[in-house]
C-alpha positions in Angstrom: -109.2 -18.3 42.7 -107.2 -15.7 44.6 -110.2 -15.2 47.0 -110.5 -18.9 47.6 -106.8 -19.2 48.4 -107.0 -16.3 50.8 -110.0 -17.9 52.5 -108.2 -21.1 53.0 -105.3 -19.3 54.6 -107.3 -17.0 56.8 -107.5 -19.4 59.8 -103.7 -19.6 59.8 -103.3 -15.8 59.5 -105.7 -15.2 62.3 -103.8 -17.7 64.4 -100.5 -15.9 63.8 -102.2 -12.5 64.6 -103.6 -14.0 67.9 -100.1 -15.1 68.9 -98.5 -11.7 68.1 -101.3 -10.0 70.1 -100.8 -12.4 73.0 -96.9 -11.8 73.0 -97.5 -8.0 73.0 -100.0 -8.2 75.8 -97.7 -10.5 77.8 -94.9 -8.0 77.4 -96.9 -5.2 78.8 -98.2 -7.4 81.6 -94.8 -8.6 82.5 -93.3 -5.1 82.5 -95.9 -3.9 85.0 -95.2 -6.9 87.3 -91.4 -6.9 86.8 -91.2 -3.3 87.8 -91.4 -4.7 91.4 -93.6 -1.8 92.6 -96.5 -2.4 94.8 -99.4 -0.6 93.2 -101.7 -0.8 96.1 -102.0 -2.6 99.4 -105.7 -3.4 98.7 -106.0 -7.2 99.0 -108.5 -7.6 96.2 -106.3 -5.8 93.7 -103.4 -7.9 94.8 -105.4 -11.0 94.1 -106.3 -9.7 90.6 -102.7 -8.9 89.9 -101.7 -12.3 91.1 -104.2 -14.0 88.8 -103.0 -11.9 85.9 -99.4 -12.9 86.6 -100.5 -16.6 86.8 -102.3 -16.3 83.5 -99.3 -14.7 81.9 -97.1 -17.6 83.0 -99.6 -20.1 81.5 -99.7 -18.4 78.2 -96.0 -17.8 78.0 -95.5 -21.5 78.7 -97.9 -22.3 75.9 -96.0 -20.1 73.5 -92.6 -21.4 74.5 -91.0 -23.5 71.8 -88.6 -26.0 73.4 -86.8 -26.5 70.1 -86.2 -22.8 69.3 -82.7 -21.7 70.0 -81.6 -18.4 71.4 -79.1 -16.5 69.2 -75.4 -17.4 69.6 -72.6 -15.0 68.8 -68.9 -15.0 67.7 -66.2 -14.4 70.4 -65.7 -10.9 68.8 -69.1 -9.9 70.2 -68.3 -10.8 73.9 -68.9 -8.0 76.3 -65.7 -7.1 78.2 -65.8 -6.9 81.1 -68.9 -8.9 81.6 -71.0 -7.1 84.3 -71.5 -8.4 87.8 -75.1 -8.3 88.9 -76.7 -9.5 92.1 -79.0 -8.2 94.9 -75.9 -7.2 96.9 -72.6 -5.5 96.2 -69.7 -7.3 94.5 -67.6 -7.0 97.7 -70.2 -9.2 99.3 -70.0 -12.1 96.8 -70.2 -15.5 98.4 -67.0 -17.5 98.4 -67.6 -21.2 98.5 -64.9 -23.7 99.5 -64.5 -26.1 96.6 -63.1 -28.9 98.8 -66.2 -29.0 100.8 -68.7 -28.4 98.0 -71.3 -31.0 97.2 -74.2 -30.5 94.9 -77.2 -31.9 96.7 -80.2 -33.5 94.9 -83.7 -33.9 96.2 -87.3 -34.3 95.1 -88.5 -36.4 92.2 -85.0 -37.8 91.3 -84.1 -41.4 91.3 -80.3 -41.1 92.1 -79.9 -38.6 94.9 -76.2 -39.1 95.3 -74.4 -35.7 95.9 -71.9 -34.6 93.2 -68.5 -33.1 93.9 -66.8 -30.7 91.5 -64.3 -33.1 90.0 -67.2 -35.4 89.0 -69.1 -32.5 87.4 -65.9 -31.4 85.6 -65.5 -34.9 84.2 -68.9 -35.0 82.5 -69.2 -34.1 78.8 -69.0 -30.3 78.4 -70.6 -27.9 76.0 -70.1 -24.1 75.4 -72.2 -21.3 74.2 -71.8 -17.5 73.5 -75.2 -16.0 74.4 -76.8 -12.9 75.5 -77.8 -12.3 79.1 -80.8 -10.0 79.3 -81.4 -8.3 82.6 -84.9 -7.1 83.7 -83.2 -3.8 84.6 -82.9 -3.0 80.8 -79.2 -3.9 80.0 -77.8 -7.0 78.3 -74.4 -8.4 77.8 -72.9 -11.3 75.8 -70.7 -13.9 77.4 -69.2 -17.4 76.8 -70.3 -20.1 79.2 -69.2 -23.7 79.4 -70.6 -26.6 81.3 -72.9 -29.6 81.4 -76.0 -29.6 79.3 -78.8 -29.7 81.9 -81.0 -32.1 80.0 -78.1 -34.6 80.0 -77.6 -34.2 83.7 -81.3 -34.5 84.5 -81.4 -37.7 82.5 -78.3 -39.1 84.2 -79.6 -38.6 87.7 -83.0 -40.0 86.8 -85.1 -36.8 87.2 -88.8 -37.4 86.6 -89.5 -35.8 83.2 -93.2 -35.6 83.9 -92.6 -33.3 86.8 -93.4 -29.6 86.2 -90.7 -27.8 87.9 -86.9 -27.8 88.7 -85.8 -25.7 91.6 -82.5 -24.4 92.9 -81.2 -23.3 96.3 -78.0 -21.3 96.4 -75.1 -20.4 98.7 -76.0 -16.8 98.9 -79.6 -17.5 100.0 -80.9 -16.9 96.5 -83.4 -19.5 95.2 -85.2 -19.8 91.9 -87.0 -22.3 89.7 -87.8 -23.1 86.0 -90.4 -25.1 84.2 -89.4 -28.6 83.0 -89.6 -27.7 79.3 -87.0 -24.9 79.9 -84.8 -27.2 82.0 -84.8 -29.7 79.1 -84.0 -27.0 76.5 -80.8 -27.9 74.6 -79.1 -24.5 75.5 -79.9 -24.7 79.2 -76.7 -25.7 81.1 -75.0 -26.0 84.5 -72.3 -23.5 83.8 -68.9 -24.4 85.4 -66.7 -22.0 83.4 -66.8 -18.5 82.0 -64.5 -17.5 79.1 -62.8 -21.0 79.3 -61.8 -20.4 82.9 -63.2 -22.0 86.1 -66.3 -19.9 87.0 -65.2 -16.9 89.0 -67.0 -16.3 92.3 -68.6 -13.1 91.0 -70.2 -15.0 88.2 -71.5 -17.9 90.4 -68.7 -20.3 91.4 -68.9 -23.2 91.7 -71.9 -23.5 89.4 -74.7 -21.4 87.9 -77.6 -22.1 85.7 -77.3 -20.6 82.3 -80.7 -20.2 80.6 -80.5 -18.0 77.5 -84.2 -18.3 76.9 -84.9 -16.5 80.3 -84.3 -13.2 81.8 -81.1 -12.9 83.9 -82.7 -13.3 87.4 -83.8 -16.8 86.3 -80.1 -17.8 86.1 -79.3 -18.6 89.7 -75.6 -18.6 90.9 -73.7 -20.5 93.6 -76.0 -23.5 93.3 -76.0 -25.9 96.2 -79.1 -27.9 95.6 -81.2 -29.0 92.7 -84.6 -30.5 93.2 -87.5 -31.6 91.0 -91.2 -31.0 92.0 -94.8 -30.9 90.8 -95.5 -27.8 92.9 -94.2 -24.4 91.9 -91.4 -23.5 94.4 -91.3 -19.9 93.4 -88.1 -17.8 93.6 -86.3 -14.9 95.3 -87.6 -12.2 93.0 -90.7 -14.1 91.8 -92.0 -14.2 95.4 -91.6 -10.4 95.4 -93.9 -10.0 92.5 -91.7 -10.6 89.4 -93.3 -12.6 86.6 -92.4 -16.2 87.2 -92.0 -17.5 83.6 -89.9 -14.5 82.5 -88.9 -15.6 79.0 -86.4 -13.4 77.2 
């Protein structure tokens, strides 16, 4: 009887083992790509690495559970001060004039009307205390508040069958996420940090907060959101970092 039950469960056990193996393999592959080091200038090797990165992205997307939530924490766990991180020094932080700010929309979106900050602040707000995980090896916990991104995408008539959502930013940064991640219940357009209007160093007037992704997939100073079927890449992704980069 015991052998029969084990035999019945064997396919499920093997499936779990395959998923664990894939996750471990993906971690190794992602680390080698996220290191940002050019291993060789040989074109064929670069093509192989590019194919491996694309395969990693596809499998990570397959493993991604759009209903699984990232851990949330009590306020006592918040990192103080929350670290500044960008591809430039804090003294070079982009300062955006809120009176002139308009969030532009483009691509596969029905209502492309620009949004001003008072309109965004007037939308229903949510909060989360989640961990920001940096590819450089550190992490920090912070409290973010803003508009649930799935609600905003629905409000503007974004095409839910599109594959990608992209972002262009005031500091020349750009990035993109898959639609499943954009619709994840914890993905938000963050307008506040620690219950205060988002400071410039954390991305004023708006940043994308995605606790299911590594930190560089959380663009700051967002000026434009667009929806597309073609992968628009990203600032670090186009330099060799793994595109999916789930945390």
